C-alpha positions as CSV (number, residue, x, y, z in Angstrom):
1,M,45.2,110.9,27.5
2,R,44.8,109.6,31.0
3,Y,43.4,111.6,33.9
4,S,43.9,111.2,37.6
5,K,41.3,109.4,39.6
6,D,39.9,112.6,41.3
7,S,39.9,114.8,38.2
8,I,36.9,115.6,36.0
9,V,36.6,116.4,32.4
10,I,33.5,118.3,31.4
11,S,31.7,117.1,28.3
12,E,30.4,120.1,26.3
13,T,27.7,117.8,24.7
14,A,26.6,115.9,27.8
15,D,27.5,118.0,30.9
16,K,27.1,121.6,29.7
17,P,23.4,121.2,28.9
18,I,22.9,119.9,32.5
19,L,24.7,122.9,34.0
20,R,22.9,125.4,31.7
21,T,19.5,123.9,32.5
22,V,20.1,124.0,36.3
23,Y,21.5,127.6,36.0
24,E,18.4,128.8,34.2
25,A,16.0,127.0,36.5
26,G,17.6,128.2,39.8
27,H,16.6,124.9,41.4
28,V,15.5,121.8,39.7
29,T,15.0,118.1,40.7
30,L,16.7,115.2,38.9
31,E,13.4,114.0,37.6
32,Q,12.7,117.5,36.1
33,L,16.1,117.6,34.6
34,H,15.6,114.3,32.9
35,S,12.2,115.4,31.5
36,S,13.7,118.5,30.1
37,L,16.9,117.1,28.6
38,H,15.4,113.7,27.5
39,P,11.7,114.3,27.0
40,Y,11.2,111.1,24.9
41,A,13.7,108.8,26.7
42,T,12.1,106.2,29.0
43,S,14.9,103.7,29.5
44,R,16.4,103.1,32.9
45,A,19.8,103.2,31.3
46,E,19.2,106.8,30.2
47,R,18.1,107.8,33.7
48,N,21.0,106.1,35.4
49,S,23.4,107.8,33.0
50,L,22.0,111.2,33.9
51,A,22.1,110.4,37.6
52,W,25.7,109.4,37.4
53,R,26.7,112.6,35.6
54,V,24.8,114.7,38.2
55,R,26.5,112.9,41.2
56,R,29.8,113.5,39.5
57,L,29.1,117.2,39.0
58,I,28.1,117.5,42.6
59,R,31.2,115.8,43.8
60,H,33.4,118.3,42.0
61,G,31.5,121.4,42.9
62,F,29.8,122.1,39.6
63,L,26.4,121.4,41.1
64,E,25.0,121.6,44.6
65,S,22.2,119.4,46.0
66,R,19.8,120.7,48.7
67,R,17.3,118.7,50.6
68,V,14.0,120.4,51.2
69,E,11.2,118.7,53.1
70,G,8.4,117.5,50.8
71,M,10.4,117.0,47.6
72,E,13.4,115.1,46.2
73,P,16.8,116.9,46.5
74,A,16.9,120.1,44.5
75,L,19.9,120.9,42.3
76,S,21.5,124.3,41.9
77,L,24.6,125.6,40.2
78,G,27.8,125.3,42.1
79,E,30.8,127.6,42.1
80,S,32.8,125.5,39.6
81,G,29.7,125.3,37.4
82,E,29.5,129.1,37.4
83,L,33.1,129.4,36.4
84,Y,32.7,126.8,33.7
85,L,29.7,128.5,32.1
86,Q,31.4,131.9,32.3
87,S,34.2,130.6,30.1
88,F,31.6,130.3,27.4
89,D,29.3,133.3,28.2
90,G,31.7,135.7,30.0
91,A,30.1,137.9,32.6
92,I,26.6,137.1,31.5
93,V,26.6,134.0,33.8
94,E,26.2,135.0,37.5
95,R,25.4,132.4,40.0
96,R,22.8,133.7,42.4
97,I,22.9,132.3,45.9
98,R,19.2,131.6,46.3
99,S,19.4,128.9,49.0
100,K,20.5,131.1,51.9
101,G,18.5,132.9,54.6
102,G,15.0,132.4,56.0
103,N,13.2,132.4,52.7
104,A,15.4,129.6,51.3
105,R,12.8,126.8,51.3
106,S,10.2,129.0,49.7
107,Q,12.6,130.0,46.9
108,V,13.4,126.4,46.2
109,W,9.7,125.4,46.0
110,H,9.1,128.4,43.8
111,D,11.8,127.5,41.3
112,V,10.9,123.8,41.2
113,Q,7.2,124.5,40.7
114,L,7.9,127.1,38.1
115,F,10.0,124.6,36.2
116,T,7.1,122.1,36.4
117,I,4.9,124.8,34.8
118,Q,7.5,125.4,32.0
119,L,7.6,121.7,31.2
120,A,3.8,121.5,31.0
121,L,3.5,124.5,28.8
122,R,6.3,123.2,26.5
123,R,4.5,119.8,26.2
124,A,1.3,121.7,25.4
125,G,3.1,123.3,22.4
126,V,2.4,126.9,23.3
127,V,5.9,128.0,24.1
128,L,8.2,129.2,21.3
129,T,11.0,130.6,23.6
130,W,11.4,130.8,27.3
131,Q,13.8,133.4,28.8
132,S,14.5,132.5,32.4
133,E,14.8,134.9,35.3
134,A,18.6,134.2,35.2
135,E,18.7,135.3,31.6
136,V,16.5,138.4,32.3
137,R,18.8,139.4,35.2
138,A,21.8,138.9,33.0
139,Q,20.3,141.1,30.2
140,N,19.5,143.8,32.7
141,R,23.2,143.8,33.9
142,V,24.9,144.1,30.5
143,A,22.4,145.2,27.8
144,S,21.5,148.7,26.8
145,L,17.8,147.6,26.4
146,R,16.6,146.5,29.9
147,F,13.5,145.2,31.4
148,A,11.7,147.2,34.0
149,K,12.0,144.4,36.5
150,E,13.4,140.9,36.8
151,Y,10.5,138.7,35.7
152,D,10.2,135.1,36.6
153,A,10.3,134.5,32.8
154,V,9.8,136.2,29.5
155,V,7.9,133.8,27.3
156,T,7.1,133.9,23.6
157,F,3.8,132.2,23.4
158,R,2.4,130.9,20.1
159,L,-1.0,129.8,19.2
160,G,-1.4,128.9,15.6
161,E,-0.1,131.9,13.6
162,V,-0.4,134.2,16.5
163,Q,2.6,134.8,18.9
164,A,3.7,137.5,21.3
165,D,6.2,138.1,24.1
166,V,4.7,138.0,27.6
167,A,6.3,138.7,31.0
168,L,5.4,135.7,33.3
169,E,5.2,136.0,37.1
170,F,4.4,132.9,39.2
171,E,2.9,133.9,42.5
172,R,3.3,130.8,44.6
173,T,2.2,132.9,47.6
174,V,0.3,136.2,47.3
175,K,1.9,139.5,48.2
176,S,0.1,142.4,49.9
177,A,-2.1,144.8,48.0
178,D,0.5,147.6,48.6
179,A,3.2,145.5,47.1
180,Y,1.2,144.8,44.0
181,L,0.3,148.4,43.6
182,R,4.0,149.3,43.6
183,I,4.7,146.5,41.1
184,F,1.9,147.6,38.7
185,C,3.1,151.1,38.7
186,Q,6.6,149.8,37.9
187,L,5.2,147.9,34.9
188,N,4.0,151.2,33.4
189,E,7.7,151.9,32.9
190,E,8.3,148.7,30.8
191,T,9.3,149.5,27.2
192,L,10.2,146.1,25.9
193,L,7.0,144.2,26.7
194,A,3.3,145.0,26.4
195,R,1.7,142.0,28.1
196,F,2.0,140.6,31.6
197,L,0.6,137.3,32.9
198,Y,0.4,136.5,36.6
199,L,-0.2,132.9,37.7
200,V,-1.9,132.8,41.1
201,P,-3.1,130.0,43.4
202,D,-6.8,130.8,43.6
203,S,-9.7,133.0,42.5
204,K,-9.4,135.3,45.6
205,S,-5.9,136.1,44.4
206,Q,-7.2,137.0,41.0
207,L,-9.7,139.4,42.5
208,L,-7.1,141.0,44.7
209,L,-4.9,141.8,41.7
210,R,-8.0,143.1,39.8
211,D,-9.0,145.4,42.7
212,V,-5.4,146.7,43.2
213,A,-4.6,147.4,39.5
214,P,-4.7,151.1,38.6
215,R,-7.1,152.3,36.0
216,Q,-4.2,153.1,33.6
217,C,-2.3,149.9,34.1
218,P,-0.8,148.0,31.1
219,R,-2.2,144.7,29.7
220,I,-2.0,142.6,32.9
221,Y,-3.8,139.2,33.1
222,A,-4.2,136.8,36.1
223,A,-4.8,133.1,35.6
224,L,-5.2,130.2,38.0
225,T,-1.9,128.3,38.0
226,H,-3.4,124.8,37.9
227,E,-5.8,125.7,35.1
228,F,-3.2,127.4,32.9
229,R,-0.7,124.7,33.4
230,A,-3.2,122.0,32.4
231,K,-4.9,123.8,29.5
232,P,-3.1,127.0,28.6
233,A,-5.0,127.6,25.4
234,T,-8.5,127.5,27.0
235,A,-7.8,128.5,30.6
236,G,-9.5,131.7,31.7
237,L,-7.3,134.8,32.0
238,L,-8.7,137.7,34.0
239,D,-8.0,141.0,32.3
240,L,-7.2,143.4,35.1
241,R,-8.2,146.4,33.1
242,S,-11.6,145.4,32.0
243,G,-12.5,142.8,34.6
244,Q,-13.4,140.4,31.7
245,T,-12.3,136.8,31.4
246,V,-10.4,136.1,28.2
247,A,-8.3,133.3,26.7
248,L,-4.6,133.2,25.8
249,A,-5.4,134.0,22.2
250,D,-6.9,137.3,23.3
251,C,-3.8,138.1,25.3
252,L,-1.5,137.5,22.4
253,S,-3.6,139.3,19.7
């Protein structure tokens, strides 16, 4: 069968994984996309092939490309990409317009940096499953069992024979004490998860979260982003209830 010059035929094996990965990430760079989809491929031909597919998907509205100062262009799901994924997943797929308004650049940076964290944790071998914010949001829209809030991710961490589900929040910039107090009170209403991990930029942020946490808060931990990304199994996690520094194994047990 021949197709017109300006038409596009989406490959379920080659294009759908691209669209799915971008949708779950919110924003992702081409380099990150390559690292996620082809972690062991190093050839220039493989990279060129992916770049060609991405350009083609952008041209037909399945992806959008946004330039943000300080990083390579960030990809997000386009309207045609949303409609395509909905044909497989129904109403579960909902494109979120995250690149509008005054907070747009901050959101792009947040998504891209969170994806970098995800890649590093997967390479370290501590991630069994990763449920993205988009998937958490979709579950809260359609499922009878809902999360208390839309977490950045719900991750099943595994160390040896020990594994557990953890709500992950990446704090690229720190909120106010009042904002965290409201959030921690909200976490008390969570029925699906028992562990919460905040990745924060510095030790002052860890202490802020510790000081704000109510005495009866759930199991909330705060780790330095750069340390946890580099060595998740041994990085120090501040237990906000006890004030003690523990390791990931203690969080999961």
